[in-house]
Backbone as a chain_set.jsonl record, in Angstrom:
{"seq": "MENKIITTVKAWIPQCLESADEVSEYMVLKQVANYCLKNFEGSDEEQLMAKEAMNVIGLLYYNGSLHIKNAIENEFLERMAVCESPASLRKHITYLPKDLRPIYLKTILEN", "coords": {"N": [[-0.833, -5.949, -25.905], [-2.662, -8.822, -26.05], [-2.904, -11.59, -23.886], [-2.953, -14.769, -22.174], [-3.359, -14.206, -19.414], [-4.389, -11.531, -19.348], [-6.643, -11.806, -21.027], [-8.153, -13.745, -19.616], [-8.656, -12.474, -17.127], [-10.105, -10.222, -18.008], [-12.348, -11.524, -19.016], [-13.422, -13.103, -16.88], [-13.192, -11.757, -14.394], [-13.702, -8.857, -14.675], [-14.219, -6.646, -13.098], [-12.035, -6.211, -11.545], [-10.211, -4.753, -12.93], [-8.813, -1.582, -13.228], [-8.864, 0.201, -15.298], [-9.865, 0.299, -18.743], [-7.961, 0.539, -20.595], [-5.177, -0.412, -22.669], [-3.095, -2.635, -21.105], [-0.277, -4.154, -19.414], [0.395, -7.616, -18.667], [1.527, -7.772, -16.175], [0.734, -5.423, -14.911], [-1.99, -5.923, -14.819], [-2.095, -8.124, -13.067], [-1.171, -6.888, -10.724], [-3.261, -5.088, -10.349], [-5.38, -6.846, -9.84], [-4.472, -7.966, -7.447], [-4.491, -5.655, -5.807], [-7.224, -5.144, -5.85], [-8.189, -7.419, -4.521], [-6.974, -7.085, -1.973], [-8.206, -4.711, -1.158], [-10.898, -5.494, -1.018], [-10.894, -7.473, 0.914], [-11.318, -6.346, 3.38], [-13.883, -5.482, 3.286], [-17.476, -5.767, 2.951], [-19.377, -8.853, 3.355], [-20.112, -9.677, 0.803], [-18.221, -8.339, -0.786], [-15.905, -9.582, 0.124], [-16.388, -12.145, -0.796], [-16.223, -11.677, -3.523], [-13.519, -11.059, -3.714], [-12.444, -13.528, -3.057], [-13.327, -15.018, -5.229], [-11.836, -13.799, -7.263], [-9.276, -14.59, -6.472], [-9.495, -17.327, -6.841], [-9.648, -17.47, -9.62], [-7.079, -16.555, -10.274], [-5.675, -18.663, -9.141], [-6.48, -20.768, -10.843], [-5.369, -19.868, -13.242], [-2.678, -20.023, -12.506], [-2.197, -22.811, -12.047], [-2.837, -23.931, -14.474], [-1.207, -22.706, -16.187], [1.668, -21.638, -18.133], [5.238, -21.738, -17.493], [6.075, -19.095, -17.612], [3.669, -17.691, -16.986], [3.22, -18.643, -14.392], [5.497, -17.621, -13.076], [5.01, -14.872, -13.427], [2.675, -14.538, -11.9], [3.618, -15.248, -9.352], [5.607, -13.257, -9.011], [4.282, -10.797, -9.322], [1.474, -10.794, -8.485], [1.328, -12.463, -6.074], [3.524, -11.436, -4.664], [2.786, -8.75, -4.335], [0.589, -9.107, -2.678], [1.876, -10.228, -0.468], [3.553, -8.184, 0.451], [1.845, -6.458, 1.711], [1.051, -7.882, 3.862], [0.313, -8.78, 7.229], [0.871, -10.075, 10.55], [-1.644, -10.295, 11.737], [-3.438, -10.361, 9.588], [-2.728, -12.538, 8.072], [-3.815, -15.177, 8.507], [-6.49, -14.846, 7.73], [-6.2, -14.109, 5.012], [-4.919, -16.337, 3.96], [-6.961, -18.243, 4.09], [-8.577, -17.446, 2.018], [-7.153, -17.961, -0.279], [-6.772, -20.328, -2.968], [-6.424, -23.762, -2.119], [-4.171, -25.123, -3.178], [-2.494, -23.041, -3.841], [-1.606, -21.923, -1.54], [0.891, -22.9, -0.255], [2.777, -21.808, -2.017], [2.321, -19.114, -1.722], [3.047, -18.743, 0.965], [5.752, -19.366, 0.738], [6.538, -17.219, -0.848], [6.151, -15.121, 0.954], [8.075, -15.765, 2.899], [10.425, -15.508, 1.431], [10.569, -12.851, 0.941]], "CA": [[-0.847, -7.294, -26.44], [-3.498, -9.724, -25.274], [-2.37, -12.911, -23.594], [-3.854, -15.58, -21.359], [-3.686, -13.525, -18.151], [-5.263, -10.394, -19.623], [-7.9, -12.318, -21.573], [-8.896, -14.421, -18.555], [-9.132, -11.481, -16.158], [-11.155, -9.434, -18.661], [-13.54, -12.348, -19.207], [-13.984, -13.675, -15.652], [-13.242, -10.815, -13.268], [-13.399, -7.524, -15.221], [-14.339, -5.636, -12.042], [-10.71, -6.018, -10.941], [-9.415, -3.834, -13.747], [-9.056, -0.178, -12.913], [-9.131, 0.913, -16.545], [-10.004, -0.579, -19.91], [-6.841, 0.816, -21.487], [-4.235, -1.515, -22.895], [-2.168, -2.778, -19.985], [0.534, -5.366, -19.466], [-0.059, -8.68, -17.765], [2.029, -7.468, -14.836], [-0.153, -4.404, -14.351], [-3.269, -6.586, -14.549], [-1.925, -8.913, -11.85], [-1.11, -5.944, -9.6], [-4.609, -4.557, -10.147], [-6.173, -7.896, -9.199], [-4.001, -8.029, -6.059], [-5.02, -4.476, -5.119], [-8.663, -5.375, -5.719], [-8.377, -8.413, -3.449], [-6.603, -6.477, -0.7], [-9.234, -3.731, -0.814], [-12.163, -6.158, -0.709], [-10.767, -8.323, 2.104], [-11.798, -5.61, 4.546], [-15.226, -4.992, 3.001], [-18.643, -6.557, 3.34], [-19.291, -10.276, 3.003], [-20.185, -9.78, -0.653], [-16.927, -7.913, -1.316], [-14.946, -10.639, 0.449], [-16.669, -13.243, -1.718], [-15.685, -11.276, -4.823], [-12.064, -11.206, -3.616], [-12.16, -14.971, -3.101], [-13.526, -15.426, -6.618], [-10.67, -13.332, -8.018], [-8.139, -15.444, -6.111], [-9.7, -18.626, -7.485], [-9.278, -17.304, -11.033], [-5.615, -16.516, -10.297], [-5.246, -20.041, -8.89], [-6.667, -21.533, -12.083], [-4.325, -19.425, -14.177], [-1.386, -20.528, -12.041], [-2.017, -24.251, -12.215], [-2.993, -24.317, -15.874], [-0.373, -21.809, -16.977], [3.057, -21.946, -18.475], [6.223, -21.256, -16.519], [6.018, -17.63, -17.672], [2.478, -17.265, -16.24], [3.464, -18.938, -12.975], [6.46, -16.636, -12.568], [4.349, -13.571, -13.376], [1.76, -14.554, -10.757], [4.432, -15.212, -8.131], [6.347, -12.001, -8.899], [3.436, -9.604, -9.308], [0.279, -10.954, -7.658], [1.618, -12.956, -4.721], [4.435, -10.518, -3.981], [1.987, -7.579, -3.93], [-0.2, -9.536, -1.522], [2.782, -10.484, 0.649], [4.093, -6.915, 0.952], [0.818, -5.843, 2.563], [0.661, -8.869, 4.863], [0.683, -8.588, 8.63], [0.515, -11.298, 11.292], [-3.086, -10.325, 12.012], [-4.213, -10.634, 8.38], [-2.25, -13.727, 7.369], [-4.764, -16.293, 8.604], [-7.66, -14.523, 6.905], [-5.836, -14.134, 3.599], [-4.626, -17.726, 3.588], [-8.218, -18.967, 3.887], [-9.158, -17.051, 0.739], [-6.371, -18.527, -1.38], [-7.017, -21.732, -3.294], [-5.597, -24.636, -1.276], [-2.904, -25.452, -3.829], [-1.679, -21.838, -3.972], [-1.167, -21.513, -0.197], [2.335, -23.08, 0.008], [3.543, -20.889, -2.849], [2.178, -17.8, -1.082], [3.896, -18.747, 2.175], [7.14, -19.301, 0.257], [6.757, -15.842, -1.274], [6.279, -14.305, 2.18], [9.366, -16.067, 3.532], [11.514, -15.035, 0.579], [10.596, -11.383, 0.9]], "C": [[-1.648, -8.194, -25.51], [-2.765, -11.05, -25.055], [-3.326, -13.615, -22.655], [-4.274, -14.875, -20.074], [-4.686, -12.406, -18.405], [-6.629, -10.868, -20.11], [-8.759, -12.957, -20.481], [-9.462, -13.434, -17.548], [-10.254, -10.645, -16.763], [-12.454, -10.22, -18.782], [-14.204, -12.74, -17.887], [-14.13, -12.679, -14.514], [-12.908, -9.39, -13.747], [-13.487, -6.413, -14.171], [-13.011, -5.353, -11.359], [-9.88, -4.978, -11.684], [-9.812, -2.398, -13.457], [-9.36, 0.64, -14.162], [-9.211, -0.097, -17.68], [-8.884, -0.36, -20.918], [-5.965, -0.421, -21.632], [-3.198, -1.532, -21.769], [-1.367, -4.059, -20.154], [-0.031, -6.398, -18.499], [0.386, -8.407, -16.332], [1.157, -6.424, -14.149], [-1.511, -5.018, -13.992], [-3.177, -7.384, -13.253], [-1.847, -8.024, -10.611], [-2.49, -5.372, -9.301], [-5.51, -5.578, -9.47], [-5.765, -8.029, -7.732], [-4.539, -6.855, -5.251], [-6.521, -4.611, -4.876], [-8.95, -6.34, -4.573], [-8.079, -7.799, -2.08], [-7.663, -5.479, -0.231], [-10.52, -4.428, -0.339], [-12.088, -7.102, 0.485], [-11.398, -7.66, 3.322], [-13.226, -5.11, 4.37], [-16.313, -5.902, 3.541], [-18.444, -8.021, 2.939], [-19.313, -10.47, 1.493], [-18.855, -9.391, -1.294], [-15.859, -8.967, -1.037], [-15.146, -11.841, -0.471], [-16.124, -12.934, -3.118], [-14.157, -11.379, -4.836], [-11.675, -12.679, -3.701], [-12.32, -15.499, -4.524], [-12.33, -15.015, -7.478], [-9.454, -14.203, -7.726], [-8.274, -16.835, -6.733], [-9.329, -18.568, -8.966], [-7.755, -17.276, -11.17], [-5.054, -17.918, -10.05], [-5.382, -20.921, -10.122], [-5.616, -21.152, -13.124], [-2.978, -20.022, -13.8], [-1.213, -22.007, -12.375], [-2.236, -24.751, -13.629], [-2.076, -23.512, -16.788], [1.02, -22.336, -17.242], [3.976, -21.454, -17.363], [6.227, -19.729, -16.474], [4.835, -17.1, -16.843], [2.665, -17.502, -14.748], [4.425, -17.93, -12.364], [5.827, -15.256, -12.445], [3.412, -13.492, -12.169], [2.542, -14.492, -9.448], [5.065, -13.838, -7.928], [5.464, -10.766, -8.775], [2.248, -9.746, -8.347], [0.624, -11.343, -6.224], [2.558, -12.02, -3.967], [3.689, -9.275, -3.52], [1.151, -7.914, -2.701], [0.695, -9.675, -0.291], [3.324, -9.195, 1.261], [3.114, -6.27, 1.937], [0.402, -6.757, 3.715], [1.134, -8.459, 6.246], [0.317, -9.872, 9.368], [-0.992, -11.419, 11.54], [-3.907, -10.711, 10.784], [-3.843, -11.945, 7.694], [-3.262, -14.863, 7.38], [-5.971, -16.058, 7.697], [-7.334, -14.646, 5.423], [-5.545, -15.549, 3.114], [-5.918, -18.505, 3.313], [-8.868, -18.622, 2.555], [-8.41, -17.638, -0.458], [-6.817, -19.944, -1.688], [-5.991, -22.604, -2.552], [-4.222, -24.907, -1.882], [-1.966, -24.25, -3.955], [-1.108, -21.383, -2.628], [0.32, -21.731, 0.062], [3.21, -22.126, -0.802], [3.48, -19.486, -2.252], [3.054, -17.706, 0.165], [5.367, -18.67, 1.79], [7.479, -17.882, -0.182], [6.938, -14.916, -0.082], [7.651, -14.526, 2.813], [10.546, -15.533, 2.738], [11.634, -13.523, 0.559], [10.599, -10.892, 2.286]], "O": [[-1.34, -8.307, -24.323], [-2.088, -11.552, -25.953], [-4.407, -13.098, -22.373], [-5.442, -14.946, -19.69], [-5.723, -12.341, -17.745], [-7.659, -10.377, -19.647], [-9.968, -12.729, -20.434], [-10.625, -13.544, -17.158], [-11.255, -10.386, -16.095], [-13.54, -9.651, -18.665], [-15.431, -12.712, -17.788], [-15.091, -12.749, -13.748], [-11.942, -8.789, -13.276], [-12.887, -5.352, -14.345], [-12.88, -4.347, -10.662], [-8.954, -4.395, -11.12], [-10.992, -2.05, -13.444], [-10.041, 1.662, -14.085], [-8.687, -1.207, -17.582], [-8.858, -0.995, -21.972], [-6.017, -1.344, -20.82], [-2.513, -0.538, -21.53], [-1.732, -4.936, -20.937], [-0.836, -6.077, -17.625], [-0.307, -8.775, -15.383], [0.876, -6.525, -12.955], [-2.105, -4.665, -12.973], [-4.087, -7.326, -12.427], [-2.397, -8.368, -9.565], [-2.851, -5.19, -8.138], [-6.319, -5.217, -8.615], [-6.625, -8.188, -6.866], [-4.998, -7.042, -4.124], [-7.023, -4.235, -3.817], [-9.843, -6.105, -3.759], [-8.849, -7.978, -1.136], [-7.977, -5.414, 0.957], [-11.148, -3.993, 0.627], [-13.126, -7.495, 1.017], [-11.946, -8.338, 4.192], [-13.729, -4.381, 5.225], [-16.097, -6.694, 4.458], [-17.47, -8.371, 2.272], [-18.61, -11.332, 0.964], [-18.41, -10.039, -2.241], [-14.998, -9.214, -1.882], [-14.176, -12.48, -0.878], [-15.626, -13.823, -3.809], [-13.568, -11.744, -5.853], [-10.688, -13.029, -4.347], [-11.533, -16.334, -4.97], [-11.867, -15.787, -8.317], [-8.685, -14.519, -8.633], [-7.275, -17.448, -7.109], [-8.758, -19.518, -9.501], [-7.201, -17.899, -12.076], [-4.072, -18.314, -10.678], [-4.5, -21.73, -10.412], [-5.051, -22.013, -13.797], [-2.226, -20.472, -14.664], [-0.187, -22.402, -12.929], [-1.86, -25.878, -13.952], [-2.156, -23.62, -18.012], [1.473, -23.323, -16.663], [3.524, -20.825, -16.406], [6.368, -19.142, -15.402], [5.001, -16.15, -16.077], [2.306, -16.652, -13.932], [4.194, -17.439, -11.259], [6.074, -14.545, -11.471], [3.371, -12.466, -11.49], [2.164, -13.758, -8.534], [5.067, -13.309, -6.816], [5.879, -9.778, -8.169], [2.051, -8.892, -7.484], [0.261, -10.645, -5.277], [2.406, -11.831, -2.76], [3.937, -8.788, -2.416], [1.022, -7.096, -1.79], [0.306, -9.279, 0.807], [3.531, -9.129, 2.473], [3.532, -5.61, 2.889], [-0.516, -6.424, 4.464], [2.204, -7.874, 6.412], [-0.467, -10.673, 8.86], [-1.54, -12.521, 11.549], [-4.965, -11.325, 10.922], [-4.575, -12.412, 6.821], [-3.531, -15.451, 6.332], [-6.413, -16.961, 6.987], [-8.108, -15.227, 4.662], [-5.886, -15.91, 1.988], [-5.959, -19.334, 2.404], [-9.632, -19.423, 2.017], [-8.987, -17.791, -1.534], [-7.199, -20.687, -0.784], [-4.836, -22.213, -2.386], [-3.22, -24.918, -1.167], [-0.765, -24.428, -4.157], [-0.213, -20.538, -2.595], [0.974, -20.816, 0.564], [4.259, -21.688, -0.33], [4.47, -18.754, -2.273], [3.722, -16.696, 0.386], [6.144, -17.981, 2.45], [8.579, -17.395, 0.079], [7.787, -14.024, -0.107], [8.311, -13.569, 3.218], [11.56, -15.146, 3.318], [12.68, -12.98, 0.202], [10.62, -9.682, 2.512]]}, "num_chains": 1, "name": "protein.A"}
């Protein structure tokens, strides 16, 4: 079932999707998080692509319904937070849209 998250990711950042098969919005958010985590450690171009993906997630978050916000917090931000270390936190925070940073820190503290 297509929804705002799946449609937006397919349109703006299709390179984040691991497969073109029908997937849930939660799987899509996890795939985008995995894509970002993988590209953080890559070349400058790959890091820029990760930042672009995070900006799209930020737009979805701030223009989305409560359901979309909860899905992003529970799937995308939590996946990012699980892989966080003190050494990577500063770098990852700089890639997040400014308005999404406090929510990410809250997610880290809660988990």
